C-alpha positions in Angstrom: 74.7 81.4 103.6 73.2 84.9 103.1 74.6 87.2 100.4 76.4 89.5 102.9 77.9 86.5 104.7 79.3 85.0 101.6 80.7 88.4 100.6 82.3 88.9 103.9 83.8 85.4 103.8 85.2 86.1 100.4 86.8 89.3 101.7 88.4 87.4 104.6 89.8 84.7 102.3 91.1 87.4 100.0 93.0 89.0 102.8 94.7 85.8 103.8 95.5 85.1 100.2 97.1 88.4 99.8 94.7 89.8 97.2 91.3 91.6 97.5 88.9 91.2 94.6 86.6 94.1 93.8 83.6 91.9 94.7 84.8 91.4 98.2 86.4 94.8 99.0 83.1 96.5 99.8 82.3 94.0 102.5 85.8 94.3 104.0 85.5 98.0 104.3 82.0 97.7 105.9 83.0 95.3 108.6 86.4 96.6 109.4 86.2 99.4 111.9 87.7 102.6 110.5 89.7 104.3 113.3 91.0 107.2 111.2 90.1 108.9 108.0 92.9 110.6 106.0 92.2 113.0 103.2 95.0 113.8 100.7 94.5 116.7 98.2 96.8 116.1 95.3 96.9 112.5 96.2 97.5 111.3 92.7 100.6 113.5 92.3 104.2 112.8 92.9 104.5 113.3 96.7 100.8 112.6 97.2 100.9 109.2 95.6 103.8 108.2 97.8 102.0 109.5 100.9 98.8 107.6 99.9 100.7 104.4 99.4 102.0 104.6 103.0 98.7 105.5 104.5 97.1 102.6 102.7 99.4 100.3 104.7 98.2 101.6 108.0 95.8 99.5 110.0 92.1 100.6 110.4 92.5 103.6 108.0 90.3 105.0 105.3 92.1 107.2 102.6 90.3 109.8 100.5 92.1 111.3 97.6 91.0 114.6 96.0 92.9 115.3 92.7 92.0 117.0 89.4 94.5 114.9 87.5 96.9 117.4 86.0 100.3 116.5 84.5 98.7 114.1 82.0 98.1 111.4 84.6 96.8 108.1 83.3 93.9 106.7 85.2 95.2 103.2 84.5 98.3 104.0 86.6 96.3 104.9 89.7 96.4 101.9 92.1 93.1 100.5 93.3 93.0 99.8 97.0 90.2 98.5 99.2 90.5 101.3 101.8 90.9 104.2 99.3 88.4 106.4 97.5 89.3 108.7 94.7 87.4 111.9 93.8 88.7 113.5 90.6 87.8 117.1 91.4 89.3 120.6 91.7 89.8 122.0 95.2 89.4 125.6 93.8 85.7 124.8 93.9 84.7 125.4 97.5 81.7 123.1 97.3 84.0 120.2 96.6 86.2 120.7 99.6 83.2 121.4 101.9 81.5 118.1 100.9 84.6 115.8 101.0 86.4 117.0 104.1 84.6 115.8 107.2 84.6 116.0 111.0 87.6 114.2 112.6 89.6 113.9 109.3 93.3 114.2 109.2 93.9 116.3 106.1 97.1 116.6 104.1 96.9 119.5 101.6 99.4 118.8 98.8 97.4 119.9 95.7 99.3 122.6 93.9 100.5 123.9 90.6 104.2 123.5 91.6 106.3 124.2 88.5 108.0 127.6 88.3 108.1 127.8 84.4 104.3 127.1 84.3 103.8 129.9 86.8 105.6 132.4 84.5 103.4 131.4 81.5 100.2 130.9 83.4 100.2 132.8 86.7 96.4 133.0 87.0 96.1 129.2 87.0 98.9 129.0 89.5 97.2 131.5 91.8 93.8 129.8 91.5 95.2 126.4 92.4 97.6 127.4 95.1 95.9 130.4 96.8 92.2 129.8 96.2 92.6 126.1 96.7 94.4 126.5 100.0 91.8 129.0 101.2 89.0 126.4 100.4 90.8 123.6 102.2 91.4 125.8 105.3 87.8 126.9 105.4 86.5 123.3 104.9 88.7 122.0 107.7 87.7 124.8 110.0 84.0 124.6 109.3 83.7 120.8 109.3 86.0 120.4 112.3 88.8 118.3 110.9 91.1 116.8 113.5 94.4 118.0 112.0 95.5 119.8 108.8 99.0 119.7 107.3 99.6 122.3 104.6 102.5 121.5 102.3 104.5 124.5 101.3 108.0 125.1 99.9 111.4 126.6 100.8 111.0 128.9 97.8 108.8 131.2 99.9 112.0 132.4 101.6 113.5 133.6 98.4 117.1 133.2 97.2 119.0 132.8 100.5 121.1 130.2 102.4 119.7 130.8 105.8 116.3 131.1 107.6 116.5 133.9 110.1 112.8 134.2 110.6 110.1 131.8 109.4 107.7 134.7 108.9 110.2 136.6 106.7 109.1 135.7 103.2 110.7 137.0 100.0 109.3 135.1 97.0 110.7 135.9 93.6 108.4 134.2 91.0 104.6 133.6 90.6 104.9 130.1 92.0 106.7 131.0 95.2 104.6 134.1 95.5 101.4 132.0 95.3 102.7 129.6 98.0 103.7 132.6 100.2 100.2 134.1 99.8 98.7 130.7 100.8 101.0 130.6 103.8 99.9 134.1 104.8 96.2 133.1 104.6 97.0 130.1 106.8 98.8 132.4 109.2 95.7 134.6 109.4 93.6 131.5 110.3 96.1 130.7 113.0 95.5 134.1 114.6 91.7 134.1 114.2 91.0 130.5 115.3 93.2 129.4 118.1 91.4 126.0 118.4 92.1 125.2 114.7 94.9 122.5 114.7 97.1 122.8 111.6 100.7 123.1 110.7 102.6 124.3 107.6 105.5 122.1 106.2 108.1 123.8 104.0 110.4 121.5 102.0 113.4 121.6 99.8 113.1 120.1 96.3 111.9 116.5 96.5 113.2 113.6 94.3 112.0 110.0 93.7 110.1 107.8 91.4 106.9 108.9 89.8 107.7 112.6 89.4 106.4 114.2 86.2 109.1 115.2 83.6 108.6 119.0 84.0 111.1 118.6 86.9 114.8 118.6 86.4 115.7 115.1 87.5 113.1 113.0 85.6 113.4 115.3 82.6 117.2 115.0 82.4 116.9 111.2 82.9 114.5 110.8 80.0 116.4 113.1 77.7 119.6 111.4 78.5 118.1 107.9 78.0 116.9 109.1 74.6 120.4 110.5 73.8 119.0 114.0 73.7 120.6 117.1 75.1 119.8 118.2 78.7 118.9 121.9 78.6 120.0 124.1 81.5 118.9 127.7 82.3 121.8 130.1 82.5 125.2 128.8 83.3 124.0 125.9 85.5 125.5 127.4 88.7 122.1 127.8 90.5 122.0 125.3 93.4 119.2 123.3 94.9 118.8 120.8 97.8 117.1 117.5 97.2 115.2 115.5 99.7 114.1 111.9 99.1 110.3 111.6 98.8 110.2 108.9 101.5 111.7 111.3 104.0 109.2 113.9 103.0 106.3 111.4 103.5 107.7 110.4 106.9 107.7 114.1 108.0 104.1 114.6 106.7 102.8 111.6 108.7 104.6 112.7 111.8 103.1 116.1 111.7 99.7 114.8 110.8 99.4 112.2 113.5 101.4 113.6 116.5 100.8 116.7 118.7 103.0 119.5 117.4 104.4 122.4 119.4 105.2 124.7 116.4 103.1 126.1 113.6 105.7 125.9 110.8 108.3 123.2 110.2 111.1 123.0 107.6 112.5 119.8 106.1 115.4 119.3 103.7 118.8 118.0 103.0 122.1 119.6 104.0 123.9 119.0 100.7 123.2 121.2 97.7 123.8 120.5 94.0 124.1 122.9 91.1 121.9 122.2 88.1 125.1 121.4 86.2 126.1 118.9 88.8 122.7 117.2 88.7 123.1 116.9 84.9 126.6 115.4 85.3 125.4 112.9 87.9 122.7 111.7 85.5 124.9 111.8 82.4 127.7 109.8 84.1 125.2 107.1 85.3 124.0 106.8 81.7 127.6 106.8 80.3 126.9 109.9 78.1 129.3 112.4 76.6 128.6 116.0 75.4 125.0 115.9 76.7 124.4 119.4 78.1 123.4 122.6 76.4 122.9 126.0 78.1 120.0 128.3 77.3 118.9 131.8 78.3 118.1 132.0 82.0 114.6 132.6 83.4 113.5 136.2 84.0 114.7 135.6 87.6 116.3 132.4 88.9 117.0 132.0 92.6 120.6 131.0 93.1 120.0 128.9 96.3 117.4 127.9 98.9 117.9 127.4 102.7 117.8 124.3 104.9 117.0 124.2 108.6 115.2 121.2 109.9 116.3 121.6 113.5 112.7 122.0 114.9 111.4 118.7 113.5 114.6 116.9 114.3 114.6 118.1 118.0 110.9 117.4 118.5 110.4 114.2 116.5 114.0 112.9 115.7 113.2 113.3 112.0 116.2 113.4 109.6 116.9 112.8 105.9 118.2 109.3 105.1 119.2 109.3 101.4 121.4 111.5 99.4 120.6 112.4 95.8 123.8 110.7 94.5 122.9 107.5 96.3 119.3 107.4 95.2 119.8 108.3 91.5 120.7 104.8 90.1 117.4 103.3 91.2 115.4 106.3 90.0 117.2 106.2 86.6 116.2 102.6 86.1 112.6 103.3 87.0 112.3 106.0 84.3 114.2 103.9 81.7 111.6 101.1 82.2 108.8 103.6 81.6 110.4 105.8 79.0 107.5 105.2 76.5 105.1 106.8 79.0 107.1 110.1 79.3 108.7 110.5 75.8 105.6 112.1 74.3 105.8 115.0 76.9 109.4 115.9 76.4 
């Protein structure tokens, strides 16, 4: 039997056995017809890794991840999969995006510096990642004629409000949300200039789930609580946020990336909101803690609430949230407790 034939046979056997050794994977990719190529910027991040995991399970798909590995990611924790290629690079370099995004790709642009406190201390890095990076992705998709682009944005571009009266009325209040609003405005200009360019913007509430880095409130409070350390809250803890399960966000991304869309901007989120103090209490009660919260000086400006209006995506695609934060927390707490040694050095 020729070398390629034995390799292909090994690949087939590996599929039936439920495992794909590295020696066989290249043959499998070569002989399996790729129907669609998906590119995920930020695909090693929190939301991106969940999206990549779902895309990997799709038939006849090739997945390309572009990520610069921020948030102290460990290369050993990135799963190897026969239909996925990883490029550890920075999308703020236009040559990177122009080479890696190709004709016919479905592109999910999730790469971003997404933490508000980091944006206060390092606004230039935030702008470079979120504004320049988005510009480069837009230009690469347009120039190379991608099939569809989904740009991940945030509800924070609307500012501190409970309602969305106009999707184009943006009122950001910190460097992070301002950078995302700027990126949204650049995308809007492309929409006016290039009518044939097929892309949508998705704005979401806060997202929770396993695998999130501990800069964010939920994993940070879980790890602090598990170590019997105080959970620190900005201000009096009354600021509220809405929390959407990461699986629901991934479902929305895939819907918008793979189906024809009638609108340019969609919002997703959860109807219920929680104050920061309520989030701390939910976690503390799950961990059977007492006297576990301490208050500190508030941010320069801290939004009191963010809106939720997912009517467009619900009416068009029957999308809806499926899990409430209070119901999902026990599983997430256990996930972080089992990996506490990985996160403790960053607290």
